[in-house]
C-alpha positions in Angstrom: 5.3 7.4 0.8 6.0 6.7 -2.8 3.3 7.2 -5.4 3.7 5.6 -8.8 2.6 7.4 -11.9 -1.0 6.6 -13.0 -4.0 8.3 -14.4 -6.0 9.0 -12.3 -3.4 9.3 -9.5 -3.6 6.5 -6.9 -4.2 7.6 -3.3 -2.0 6.6 -0.3 0.3 4.2 -2.0 2.8 2.7 0.5 5.9 0.7 -0.3 7.1 -2.3 1.7 4.0 -2.3 4.0 3.9 -4.9 6.8 0.7 -7.0 6.5 0.8 -8.9 9.8 -0.7 -5.9 11.7 -3.6 -5.9 9.2 -4.7 -9.4 10.2 -6.2 -10.7 13.4 -3.7 -13.6 13.7 -0.8 -11.2 13.3 1.6 -13.3 11.2 3.2 -12.9 7.8 5.5 -10.6 5.9 5.3 -7.4 3.9 3.6 -6.3 0.7 5.6 -4.6 -2.0 2.7 -2.1 -2.4 -0.3 -1.1 -0.3 -3.1 1.1 -1.6 -5.9 2.6 0.4 -8.8 3.3 -1.9 -11.8 5.6 -1.0 -14.0 5.1 -4.1 -14.9 2.6 -6.7 -13.1 4.8 -9.2 -9.9 4.6 -7.2 -10.3 0.8 -6.9 -10.6 0.5 -10.7 -7.5 2.8 -11.2 -5.5 0.7 -8.7 -6.5 -2.5 -10.4 -5.6 -1.1 -13.7 -2.2 0.1 -12.4 -1.5 -3.4 -11.1 -2.6 -5.1 -14.3 -0.3 -2.9 -16.4 2.6 -4.0 -14.3 1.5 -7.7 -14.2 1.2 -7.5 -10.4 -1.1 -9.7 -8.4 -3.7 -8.0 -6.2 -5.0 -9.0 -2.8 -7.8 -7.3 -0.9 -7.1 -7.1 2.8 -10.2 -6.2 4.7 -10.3 -6.7 8.5 -7.9 -9.6 8.0 -10.0 -12.0 10.1 -9.9 -14.9 7.7 -6.5 -14.3 6.1 -3.1 -15.9 6.6 -0.2 -14.0 5.0 2.9 -16.0 3.9 6.1 -15.4 5.8 7.7 -14.1 2.6 5.0 -11.5 2.3 3.4 -10.5 -1.0 5.0 -9.4 -4.3 2.0 -7.5 -5.5 -0.5 -4.8 -4.6 -2.5 -5.1 -1.3 -5.7 -3.1 -1.4 -7.7 -1.8 1.5 -11.1 -0.1 1.2 -11.4 3.0 3.4 -13.4 6.2 3.6 -16.7 6.0 1.7 -15.9 2.4 0.9 -16.1 1.6 4.6 -19.3 3.6 5.2 -22.7 2.3 6.3 -26.1 3.8 5.4 -29.5 2.6 6.7 -32.4 3.0 4.2 -36.1 2.5 4.7 -36.0 -0.9 3.0 -32.6 -2.1 4.0 -29.0 -1.0 4.2 -26.1 0.0 1.9 -22.5 -0.7 2.9 -19.2 0.0 1.4 -17.2 -3.2 0.7 -14.8 -2.3 3.5 -17.5 -1.7 6.1 -17.2 -3.8 9.3 -20.0 -6.5 9.2 -20.5 -6.5 13.0 -20.8 -2.7 12.9 -23.4 -2.9 10.2 -25.3 -5.4 12.4 -25.2 -2.9 15.2 -26.4 -0.1 13.0 -29.3 -2.1 11.7 -30.3 -3.1 15.2 -30.4 0.5 16.3 -32.8 1.2 13.5 -35.0 -1.7 14.2 -34.0 -3.6 11.1 -33.7 -7.4 11.2 -32.2 -10.1 9.0 -28.5 -9.4 9.6 -28.1 -10.6 13.2 -26.1 -13.7 12.2 -23.3 -11.4 11.2 -22.6 -10.1 14.7 -20.1 -12.9 15.3 -18.2 -12.6 12.0 -15.4 -10.1 12.3 -15.1 -9.4 8.6 -16.2 -6.8 6.0 -19.4 -6.6 4.0 -17.4 -7.1 0.7 -15.6 -10.1 2.2 -19.0 -11.5 3.3 -20.2 -11.4 -0.3 -17.0 -13.0 -1.7 -17.3 -15.9 0.7 -21.1 -16.0 1.2 -20.3 -15.7 4.9 -22.7 -17.2 7.4 -23.3 -18.2 11.0 -26.2 -19.2 13.3 -28.1 -20.8 10.4 -28.0 -17.5 8.5 -25.9 -16.4 5.6 -25.2 -13.6 3.2 -27.3 -15.1 0.4 -30.5 -14.7 2.5 -30.2 -10.9 2.6 -28.2 -9.8 -0.4 -30.0 -7.5 -2.8 -27.1 -6.4 -5.0 -23.4 -5.8 -5.0 -21.0 -3.6 -7.0 -17.9 -5.4 -8.3 -14.8 -3.6 -9.7 -12.2 -5.0 -12.1 -9.4 -3.2 -14.1 -12.0 -2.7 -16.8 -14.6 -0.9 -14.7 -17.4 -1.6 -12.3 -20.6 -3.4 -12.6 -23.7 -4.0 -10.4 -24.7 -7.6 -10.0 -27.7 -9.4 -8.4 -27.6 -12.5 -6.2 -28.2 -14.9 -9.1 -25.2 -13.5 -10.9 -22.9 -14.4 -8.0 -23.9 -18.2 -7.8 -23.7 -18.1 -4.1 -23.0 -21.4 -2.4 -21.6 -22.6 0.9 -18.7 -20.2 1.6 -18.2 -19.4 -2.0 -19.3 -17.1 -4.8 -18.5 -16.3 -8.4 -16.4 -13.3 -7.4 -13.2 -13.9 -9.4 -9.5 -13.3 -8.4 -8.6 -9.7 -9.2 -12.2 -8.5 -8.6 -13.2 -6.4 -5.6 -16.6 -6.0 -4.0 -16.9 -2.3 -3.3 -20.5 -1.9 -2.3 -23.3 -4.1 -1.0 -27.1 -3.7 -0.7 -28.8 -5.6 2.0 -32.6 -6.4 2.0 -33.7 -6.1 5.6 -37.1 -5.7 7.2 -38.5 -3.9 10.2 -38.4 -5.9 13.4 -39.0 -5.7 17.1 -36.0 -3.9 18.7 -36.3 -6.0 21.9 -36.2 -9.3 19.9 -33.3 -8.1 17.8 -31.3 -7.1 20.9 -32.1 -10.5 22.5 -30.8 -12.4 19.5 -27.7 -10.4 19.3 -27.0 -11.0 23.0 -27.6 -14.7 22.5 -25.2 -14.9 19.5 -22.5 -12.9 21.3 -22.8 -14.9 24.4 -22.5 -18.1 22.4 -19.3 -16.8 20.7 -17.8 -15.8 24.0 -18.6 -19.3 25.5 -17.4 -21.4 22.5 -14.6 -19.4 20.7 -11.2 -18.3 22.0 -11.2 -14.7 23.3 -8.3 -12.3 23.8 -5.8 -14.2 21.6 -4.4 -13.9 18.1 -6.5 -16.0 15.9 -8.7 -15.9 12.8 -12.1 -17.4 11.9 -12.9 -21.0 11.4 -9.9 -22.9 10.0 -11.8 -25.6 8.0 -15.3 -25.6 6.4 -17.8 -27.9 7.9 -18.3 -31.1 5.9 -21.9 -32.0 5.0 -23.8 -33.1 8.0 -20.9 -32.7 10.5 -18.7 -30.1 12.2 -15.0 -29.6 11.5 -14.5 -28.6 15.2 -16.1 -31.9 16.4 -14.0 -34.0 13.9 -10.8 -32.2 15.0 -11.5 -32.6 18.7 -12.4 -36.3 18.2 -9.0 -36.7 16.4 -7.2 -35.3 19.4 -6.3 -31.9 18.0 -7.6 -29.6 20.8 -4.5 -27.9 22.2 -2.2 -29.5 19.6 0.7 -27.2 18.8 3.3 -26.8 16.0 5.9 -24.1 16.7 4.0 -21.0 18.0 0.6 -22.1 16.6 -1.9 -24.4 18.3 -5.5 -25.6 17.9 -7.4 -23.7 20.5 -8.3 -25.6 23.7 -11.6 -23.8 23.6 -12.7 -24.7 20.0 -10.6 -27.1 17.9 -11.5 -25.4 14.6 -9.6 -22.2 15.6 -5.9 -21.7 15.6 -4.2 -19.4 18.1 -0.8 -17.9 17.3 1.7 -16.9 20.0 4.0 -13.9 19.5 6.7 -14.8 17.1 4.6 -17.4 15.3 5.2 -18.0 11.6 2.7 -18.7 8.8 4.6 -22.0 8.3 3.7 -23.1 11.8 0.0 -22.5 11.0 0.1 -24.4 7.7 1.9 -27.3 9.3 -0.6 -27.4 12.1 -3.5 -27.4 9.6 -1.9 -30.2 7.7 -1.5 -32.3 10.9 -5.1 -31.7 11.8 -6.3 -32.8 8.4 -4.0 -35.9 8.6 -5.4 -36.9 12.0 -9.0 -36.5 10.9 -8.4 -38.7 7.8 -6.5 -41.3 9.9 -9.5 -41.4 12.3 -11.8 -42.3 9.3 -13.2 -38.8 8.8 -13.4 -36.7 5.6 -10.7 -34.6 4.0 -11.2 -31.2 5.6 -11.1 -28.2 3.3 -9.6 -24.9 4.4 -12.0 -22.0 5.0 -9.2 -19.6 5.8 -7.7 -17.8 2.9 -3.9 -17.7 2.2 -2.0 -14.8 0.7 0.6 -16.4 -1.6 3.6 -14.3 -2.3 3.1 -14.5 -6.1 -0.5 -15.6 -6.8 -2.5 -13.5 -4.3 -5.3 -14.8 -2.2 -6.0 -18.6 -2.6 -7.2 -21.4 -0.5 -4.6 -22.3 2.1 -2.2 -24.9 0.7 -2.6 -27.7 3.2 -0.8 -31.0 2.5 -2.5 -34.3 2.9 
């Protein structure tokens, strides 16, 4: 472990850290630096250290919607741990660290008879990532239950309200280089039996319609208005289509599965071919939902040709 000089000192700084094991699809190279931060103060310090060295920063949560380039990342990868991954249920809602597991927060809310967050049971991401992307599923989304969020930058931290974030379909006003370190959810009391039934329904739907037990990430493309990316890809003949070690899932065409030894280049090429086929079939130009960790720029939308 090598710790660069900084004030305050940065915790758990690791050099040349493999990033593939930190993602659910398990592809990609190494980061020059990896920092595990336990408080907003440590996040601000880490961001300041990176800015002073003109290094890009990438937040790596549960890695469920992230594709790391084969060349890795020439900057600072940041993970939120300890108190920044904690979950606390309150009388009028829930507080979560930005690194808290969203499905785990759903489970905790359900155990306390709190409703409003059930849609998150099938999203294997973090609370902070859910804010940054305005995550959603099953006709629910983050914007419906967000009360406040704490956002850190190299200049400090600030508490923001939903209107400040300009939440839209799978997007927000969280800027590159900013980190969501805490989230407040506005939940309400509900019937425990009804909550449990909804969660069972959502989990059953996920098991029946999404690939299980394979290396994959979340939805590859966003749904165009009034349609489904999965339906468009399937109609264009993409189910089971493979490039190298990556293939569109035979279960759901808007998921990509990666075999052992797959490369990020395989995934990107497959995405490009899926987009090309949908366009050739008269469909819209699909836009990536998956985020891509560029070696020099940090997290951006996946660079898909076509």
